[in-house]
C-alpha positions, 0 to 999 in steps of 0.5 A: 291833838297831834294824832287828830291833825295827822289823821285829818291831813291824811284824809285831805291828802287821800281826798285830793288824790281821789279828786285827781283820779276821778277828773283824770278818768273823766277827761280820758273818757272825754278824749274818746278812750274806751274803758273796762274796769276790774278789781282784785280784792281781799279782806284788807286790800284791793287792786283796781284795774282800768283797761283802756283802748282807743276806737277808730276815730281816735286812732285816726286823729292821733295818727296824724297828730303824731306824724305816724307813717302810712303804708303805700306799697309793699316792697321786698324785705331787705336782708339785714345781715350782710353775712347772710347775703355773702354766704347766699351769693357764694352758695354756702349753707348758713346755719346762723339763719332761721325762718321766723314766722310772721315777719312784718311786711316792709312798705313804702310809706308816707306821712299819715293824712286822714284826708288821704285814708283811701290811698293807704294799704289796708285802711278798709280794715279798722281792726288790723290797720294800726299795729298794737304798738301804734295803738299803745303809742296813741293811748299813751299820748292821750294819757301823757297829755290829759289834764287832771287838775290846774294846767297852770300848776302843770297838773297834767299827764299820767307820769306825774300821777304815777310820781304822786302815787295816785296810780300804782303803774301804767303799762301796755299789755303783753300779747298773751303768755310767752310759754309755748302751748303743751299741744303742737301748733303751727308756728304761724299761729303762735302769738308775737310774744311766743315767737320772740321767746321761741326764736330769740330769747331761748338759750338754744338760739345763741348762735342764730340771727336776731329777729330784729323786725319782730322785736321792733314790731313788739317793743318799738324802735328804741329797744329794737335799735339797741338789740340790733346794735348789740348784735352788730357789735357782737358779730364784729367782735368775732374777727377781732377775737380770732385775730387776738387769739391768734396773736396770743397763741403765736406768742405762746408758741414763740415764748421759748424762742424769746432771746431776752428770756433765754438770757435771763434763764441762762445767767444762773448767779451772774446778775445779782439784783438789788433788793425790791424793798427796804427789808428785802434781800438781793436776788438773782435775775434767773429766779424770774425765768418763768415770769420773763417767758410769761411776760413775752405773751403780752409783749411781742411784735404781734401785740404791736400789730394787734393794737394797730389792727384794733384801731382800724377795727374800732373806727371801721366798726363805727362807720359800718354801724352808722351805715347800718343804722341809717338802713334800719332807720329807713326800714323802720320808718324813722329815718328823718324822725325828730322828737316833737317839742318835748313836754316838761318832765313831771318832776320839773313841772311839780318843782318849777318855781314859776310859769312862762310862755313856751316860745314854740307852743305859745302855752304857759308851762313851768319854768326854771331860770337858766342862770339858777340851773347853771349855778346848780350844774357848777355846784354838781360838778364840784361834787363830781370832782370830789367823787373822782378824788375819792376814786384816786384815794382808793387807788392809792389805798390799793397801791399801799395794800399791795406794798403791805401784802408783798412785805408780809409775804416776804417776811413769812420766810416761805420760799414760794411766798417770797418768790410769788409775793408780787403776783399774790399782791397784784392779783389780790389787789386787783380783786380788792380794786374790783370790789371798790369799783363796783361799790363806788359805781353803785354809790355814784349812780345814785348820787348822780341821779339825785344831782341831775334831778336837783339841776332841774332839766326841763325835758327827759332828753336833757335829763338823760343826756346830763345823767349819762355824761355824769355817770360815764365820766365817773365810771371812766375814771372809776374803771380805767384809773387803775389800768392807767396807773399800771400802764403809765405811772407804775415803775416810772418814779422808782428812782435808783439805789440810794435815791428811791422815790417814796410815798407815805414812807413806802418805796414807790412801786416798781413793775414786777419781774415780767414787766408792767404789761403782764401786770396790766393784763392781770388787771384787765382780766380781773376787772373786765371779766370779773365785772362781766361775770358779776353783772351777768349773775345780777341780771339773771338773779335780781329780776327773778327775785323782784318778780318773786316778791311782786307775785308774793305781794299780789298772792296775799291780796288775791287771797281766796281768788288764787284758785281762779285763773288770773286775767291777762292784766293780773299776769302782767302786773305780777311782772316787774317794771322795765328798767330801761336801756341805760345800764345795758348801754353803759356796760357795753360802752365800758367793755368797748373801752377795755377791748380798744384802749388797752388791747396791746396788753390784753389780746384776749379781751375781744374773745372774752367780750364776745363770750360775754355778749352771747350771754348778754343778748339772751339775758336781755331778751329773756328780761324783756320777753319773760320778766318785764312788763311791756314797755311803751314803744318809743321811736328812735333812729340811732343809739343817740349820745352813746355813738358819740361816746364810742367814737371818742373812745375809738380815737382815744384808743389810738393815742393810748395804744401808741403811748402803751407801745412806746413807753410800757412795752419793750418793743422799741428798746429791743428794736433800737438795741438790734439796730445798734448791734447788727440786728442781734439781741445778744447781751440785751439783758446785760445792757438794760441792767445798770450798776448800783452807785458806789455810795449805795455799794459802800453802805450795803457792802453789795454790788448789785444791778437794777433795771435802768439806762443809767451810768454808775453815778446814777445819771441817764445814759445817751441810749435813754435819750435816744430811746426817748426821742424814738418813743416820741417820734413813734407816737407822732408817726403812729397817730398820724398814719392811723388817723390818716387811714381812719379818715380814708376809711370814713371817706370810702365807706358811704353812710347811705348805700346806693341801693338805699338811695334808690328806695328813698327816692322811690318812696318820696315819689310815691308819697308825692303822688299819694298826698298831692291834692291837685294831682289830676289837674296837674296831669291835665296841665302837663298832658294837654299842651303836649297833645296840641 
């Protein structure tokens, strides 16, 4: 009986899907779409294809409905690369530039009006007037708004049908293969996909400008603006990488002239240091000679200059990107684009408990009470806090791991392992930390998506913003908690001999022999570069594995037809669905945090970011051109909420770098010592070492030293309090000066270039002339009185 009931339920479910499918197809035909059918089958399975297209009348009607732009007059295409413009003015050859065939023509445009069709350029040619991406947008709009069931149940649109698995997929077709023909053809005869592959996605084009106009014409503005931003960001990384490399090399060259390191190296057995752990023995400070020299690479006056430079760089970069995005928005006809009243998400429509009238459209649609949504958001916030607590628990676990590894290395009795125990523990701990970061990132992303779906956000934009906020907050803590600990917590609560601070019975961690900055640099290198390498390997391998699996499944279905040449839609169905841009933006924003927030400790961060981004651009280009199904073109005038996150990171970096220089670097202690000792650093190392208290000496029968500004009784010295005042004063002065100059840069750099303002006014004038119904009457009224 159970089997029969299950079979009946299955039949009923299938019949409901068939009913929805048939009604959907019927309504598509009623909407004016043209349809071609095809089928791939085997003995057990079959795949049915439906190729949809829109005739001229449908295109014209929806072009006005969707507020598309119509060309009025051609204008010279702007130079989108400022470096190209500068080199051309100087008469210097530009090896970065390359002629890409079939560049889209730039037009003055206005809102499309069916009644003014004769005033628009090229409107007589029905085959070429609308671009393929515009046709895709129109067809997708019809698919997204076509009813297939009861409207009051929100049984509308292709997205919900895909969620219900009535259809397997829906996608625009690529314009031919990306592989170049075996025979030689003129570049102008290549299809748009081949042009993108040949002039953009190939690895040999890593140093060339990106053809963003071609990307926009093929994939739409949303994807094009991402690649334009990524290219712009990568170009701006070049001066940051050069300055950072120069600062690092200058530290390398002056490493042997470091007075503090010289004093450490020349002390021999003069300074006997207190044990670093309960089971450790005393040691001579001269043993850390090499680490003291190495630590100077990341803690010298040049790093202070570089942190100030990067603060200015970050905000100036964002100001010029704002200017660039406005230029691109005008050039791509989406400068004043605003999303129309968004339709409810398919999942929201399916799960909403009631129907209410939309105050804007006046149409009844699925409704979820705002009070219930806020309750769910608050509950979800509790889950986020629990996950953040787990991150902190893992951080403490890594701290304890480092302590255990250090003691194990010390108890081996091996001289090399004993002297390098701290380094081995820090490097291996950073690797363990990276593994935990990546694992937690995957777990939380999945959890955040489920939480955001449960919160029942009405539109896709609201869903994406909520999801972005959750994931970024978590990943911020996940990636940056360990560097924050090393920079601002480690070594701060150690105590002093006889009165050491403890956690779970273990002594609190102290900074290594080279100082906390060198450990911070190690952490940043392993986490940042390790993450980049793993991400690039994943981006290269995973799409290929998914594509192989997809082709394998389709090869089984095609069976005996495998010898036949596949049709275009069969080739595209073998590709994988586009995964969107969220992960790409998240990866770059986290990278931006690494190169700005902790740059004082790691001057080479911009260089590694630059090298990564050269690879990233080609990997992403190959995915979109070669491995992804063609996504539906979407309009966008900027990078959206990600710009706000970048701005917040840029301002946070000023504060963090001020604290890093003040409390973690030795820059201010050395400076204050020089001021009090006639500009000399002689005796500085001895000055920074305190004597162990008498009570400790009596118990351990050893007079030893430790690094702190304390007197023999363990009390903080006057120098410590003077240094604290200077540190706080430095933070206030640093922040105020930098933020003042940043506001000045914001005021000086105009958001809209003057040349662009002229073009905007010219376009408005042409649009007014083209769309005026009473233009001739208006002219007669103006001219006649003048003639009389």
